[in-house]
C-alpha angles and dihedrals in degrees: 000000000000092000090050091049090050092052088049091051091049094049088047092050091048091054091044091053096037088112089058099051088133089066097038101046096061088051092052091048 
């Protein structure tokens, strides 16, 4: 359950920061 919650949190964070992809993408790569 914790893992599922973590994934949900990540997905939420990605959507929330979707407007800041320029900042997120460099961190992921």
